[in-house]
N, C-alpha and C positions, 0 to 999 in steps of 0.2 A: 467459358467460365460461368459461374453462378454468382456467389457473393464471397468476396475476400474481405477480411478485417485486419487492419493494421493498428496496433495498440501501442501507445506511448504512456509512460508514467506509472501510476500506483496500482496496487491490488484492486482498488475499487474500480478503476478504469478497466482492468482485466475482466472483472465480474460483469461490468456493464457492457462490454464488448460482446459477451455471450448473449446478453438480453437483446442487444441491438441486432445481432445476426438472426436470432430467433424471430424477432418482430418483423424484420425486413422480409425474411423468407415467408412468414405467414401472410404478409401483405401482397405477396406475388412478385416482389422485386427480383429482377434477374440482371446479370452482367453488370455488377457494381462492385466498386471498391470503397469500403467504409474506413475512414481514417479517424481514429479516436485520439485526439491530441492532448498534450499536457502543457500547462502554463507555468510550471514551477520556476523554470529558468529561460533565459533567452536562447540557450543552446537547445532546450527542448523544442522551442518554437522553430528554430532553424532546422532541426532534424525533421520536423513535421513537414515543413515546406519542401525540403529535399525529397522526402518520401512521396509527397504528392506529384512532384515532377517526374520522379521515377515510375510511379504508378501509371501516369499518362503515357510515358514512352512505352511502357511494356503492355499497356492495355488501351490502344488508341480509341477503341469503340466503347469502352466501359464508361458507366456513370461514376464520376468521382464525387463522393459525398464526404464532407469534412465536418467533424463535430468535436466535442470534448471541451476541456476548460479553456484552451487557447482560442477556440472558435467562439466561445462565449465572451471572452474578455477582449479579444482582438478580431472581432468579426470582419472588419474591413480588410485586414491583412489577408485574409483567405478569400473574401468575396472578390477582391480585385485580381486574384490569380486566374489567368485564362484557363488553366488546367482544371479548375474547380467548377463543378456543375451545381452544387447545392451546399449551403452552409446551414447546419442544424445546431440549436442551442443544447445545453446539457439536459434540459427537461424534454425537449422535443425528440432527442435521439432515442429515447426509450418508448416512444409512442408509435404504435403501429400505423396510425393515420398519417404520420409524416412520410413513411415509405409507400403507403398505399396511394398517396397523392401522385407520387412519381410513377409508380407501377401502372396506375390507371390513365393518367393524362400525359405522361412523359416528361422529360426534363424541360423541353422547350416551352411547355405550357405550365410550368411550376415556378412560383416565385423563387428567386436564387437564394434569398436569405430568410430563414424561419428561426429567429432568435428572439425569445421574449425576455422580459425583466426577471432575472433569477431571484431577485430579492422579494418578488411577490409570491414565490412558491412557499406554501405552508405545510405541505405534506410530503412524506416519503412513502411510496406506494408498497415497498417490499416486493419488488418484482420477482416472482417465484420462477425458479428454473429447476429442472430435474437433475442437473449435474453440469460439470464443466468438461468439455470435450478433451479427452486424452489426459486427464489428471486424476491422481489418487486422492487429492484433497479438494474440497470445495469451499469457495468464499461465500459468505452470507452477509449481505449488506444490512446492518442494523441501524445505521445513522447516516446522514448526509449533511453537508454544509458546516459552517463554523461561525460562532458568535464572537470570537476573539478577533482582534485586529492587530496582529503583529506587524511591526513596521516594514518588514521585508516581504510580506506575503500577499500575493494577488488572489489566492485560492478562494477566499470568501466571496470575491466578486465573480468567480467562475462557478461556484457551487451554491451560493446563497447562504441564508442563515441556518443554524443547526435545527435539524428536525429528525425525529426518531421513528423507527418502525415499531409498532406495538408488539409487546412481548409475545402475545399468543401467535401472532403471524410469524415472528422469528422461529418460535419453537415448532410450529407446524412445518415450516420449510425444512428445518434441520431433520425432523423425523422422516420427511420424504427423501432427503438426501441419504440418510443412514439406510433407509430401506432399499435405496438404489445401490448400496454397496460402498459408499464413501466411508473411509475409516477416520478421516480427520476433517474437521470443520474449522475454518478461519473466520472469526468475526471481524468484519471490515467496515470502514467508513472514513470520513474526513477527520473527525475528532471523536473517536468512539468513547473516550472517557467522559464526555459530556452527555452520553446516552441518557435518555429518560427525562431530562429536565423539562421538556415540553409535553410530556405525557400525563394523564391523570394518575395521581399517586406518586409522581416523580420517582419511578424506579431508577436504579443505577446500573452501571455496567457490572458491578459485583453481584447485585441481586439477579440480573439477567443471566449471568454465568452460572450462578448457583441453581437457578430454576432449570436451565438447560440440562445441566448435569444430573439433576434429580429426575426430570421428566423424560429424558432420553437415555435410559440406562444402557442401551446398546451402542451409544456413541463411544468410540475408543479414545479419541483425542480431540481436545478442544484447544484452539490456539487463538491468541489475540494478535491483531496487527498492531501498528504503531500506537503507543499510548502516551499520554501526558501524565507523568508520574505525580505531579502536584494535585491531580484530580482523582487519583486512585482512592476509592472510598473504602471504608471499614469492611464492608461485605466482600469486596474484591480481595482484600488482604486475607480474609478468613478462608476464601476459596483457594488462594494460592497455597496457604498453609495446610489445608485439609484434604484437597482432592488431587491426586496425582494424574488425573486425566486432563487437567489443565497444564498444558505444556510449560516446561521450565525455561522458556525463552521469551524475553520481553524486549521489544524494540522501543526505545525511548525517543520522544521528540525533544531532544536536548538543546540542539542548535549552537550552544556555546558553553565554555566553561569559565567565563569571566563575568563577575557580577555587574560591572558597569555595561559591558556589551549586552548582557541579558536585559538590563534595564532599558537600554537604547532600542533593543529589539522589541520592547513591551511584552516580554515574557512574564509569567506569573511565578516563576520559581527562581531560587538562587542556586548557585553551585552546591551549597551546603545542603539544601533540600534534596538535590539529586543524589548526592553521596549518601545521605541518611536513608533514602528510599532503597538504594542498592544494598546497603548494609542490612536493613530490616528484611528484605526479601531473601538475602542470602542466608540469614539465620534460619528462615523457615524452609528454604529449599537450597541446600548447599550445592546442588548440582546445577543451579541456574546459570544461564548465559545471557548477557545483555548485549544488545546492539543499540546503535544511536545515530541519529542524523546530526551532523555538525557542519556549520557554515564556516568556511575559511575566508578571511579578509573582509569582514563586515566593516562598513564606514567607521572611521576613527579608531579602528583596532590597532593598538600599539604592539610591539614585540612582546612586552610583558603580558598584555592581555591575551595574545595568542598562545604564549607559554602556558597560561592557565588552562586553555582548551587542550593542549597537549597533555598536561599533567592529569587532567580529569579522566583520561583514558585509563590510567593505572589506578587512580584513586577510586573509580567506580568499578574497575575490573571489566571494562568494555571489551567486547570481542569483535562483533560484526559492525564495522563503521560504514555509514553512507556519507561520504564527504562531498560537500557542494562548494565550489568556488562561488563567492558572492556574486550575484547577478542582479543589477538593479532593474526592477520591474517598473515600467511606466505607471504613474498614478499612485505609487506607494510612498510613504514618508521617507523610507530609507534611500530611495532614489534621489532625494533632494539633500541628503546629508553629504558631507565631505568624503569623496570617494578615494580609495587607495589605488595605486598604480596596478594595472592589470597583471604585469609581470610578478609583482609581489603577491598578489592574490593567488596566482597559479603556484608560485613557489611554496606558499604556506599550505595550500591544498595538497601539494605533493608531499610535504613533510607529514601532514596528518594521515595521508594514505599509507605512507611508510610506517607510521606508528600503528596503524590498523593492521598492516600485514604482519608486523611483529606480534601483535596481540593474537591474531588468528593462528599463527605458527605455535605460539605458546600453548593455546588451547588444544590444537591438534596433538601436540606432543603429550599433553597431560591426559588425553583420552586413551592412549595406547594401554592395552591390558584390561580395560573396563568392558562391562557388558551393557549393551544398550538395546532398546526397542527401536527398530527401524521400520518406518513406513516406506515400502517399495513404490517409487514413483514410475519407474519403467525398468525393463530388464537390466539387472546389474547395478541399479543406482537408486538410492533412497535417502531419507533424512532421519536423524535421531530426534529424540524429544527436544534437544537444544537447537534444532534446525540446522545442524551440521550435516553437510552432504557426505554420503558414504558409498563407496564402491564395494559391492559384495556379490557372492555367488548365489543369487536368487533371481527368479524369472517369473514371478506372479505379481504384476502391478496391482497395487491396492492392498496387497497383504501386509500384515504386521508381523515381523519376525524378530526373534531374539538373536543378537549377534555379538561376537567378541571382537573388539577392535584390535587388529594386529599390526597396523602400521598407518602411515599417512604420506600423501604428497604435500606440496606447498599450499594446496588449496582444499583437499578433502581427506577424509579417513578411508582406510582399507579395512575390511572386516570379513569374518567368516560366520556363516549362519550356524546357530546352535539349535537343534531340534526342528520341529514342524512349525508352519505358520500359526499364529494365534487366532 
């Protein structure tokens, strides 16, 4: 074997895994498994530990290197595992020198833990890559870290404070990716709607998006990862209204649909703010589809409060739900609040997921008979502008095709191609 990478968590982690592999290979590292962890929930940490044990069983001679958010926030948890050879922090995992040390001196002569203070990091380098292996879309990191301190969230302690990639660096990278054949770019980060606050002139996500679309005319599709709707600036709303190349799919960092729970989470929006945002965007882009992160069973959540979260699915017209059963993360204020019974949390999460499945089915049914532009991700499978998965009769990954929706399963659309690839 050479280098295998196991990735948990968000799109940003997926992007960074590509950087990790590139830097490790360039450093001359061989026979290694890199495990890029996530710290969002206790379950994510458990799965990472399970994956580490499996990797050791399957690769007894390989170097096991663990990194990512969980490695940053729970360093000792992984350092104490006998299967682990090296623990790297979230900054160190992107540095060639971290892997070069192992390649040159070997694991036995390398300090087991290389994790520095993430809060001391002030810059995001904008690690350029030429593409993502085997994908029709490419992620571009425009921001990292978070300045907010939601009471349930450990991520700022894994990622550090918010810092942005300069606009020129972002645009140059996107030009390279488009030149390499990528038809869709996804702007990603930890809190991308805070983009630019730390840069000269304080650009915004909206002004960045507008500049990308203007200066990279050959870019076919621009997509945003998860956004905080309360931070959506006027320039972003103008781009949503005016440029169809910005995809009509927005994933909202919603978390709850009840105002008291939102307050206890230390979120900055109300349920009314979110409903108004969805209404405003839908007026500008009637074909828009919204996704959302929602936590079930937050401390002190009553049945009435939970019902507000169920109702907001319909009130906002949400389609793609990411449901998280509340998981108390050590060191967060929410972990010290009165906890709900785990069985109740799981039951509420199940009800939310069922609501989400109903919403997806409603969306799939409503798409039948429509014409959509589909980006082919692999032979016979692609996604619409609304990020809905489509099965269709096409076999050129990376191509953009016009398709008519003819049916659906319980999870994806079925379509037939109309005409030649665009």
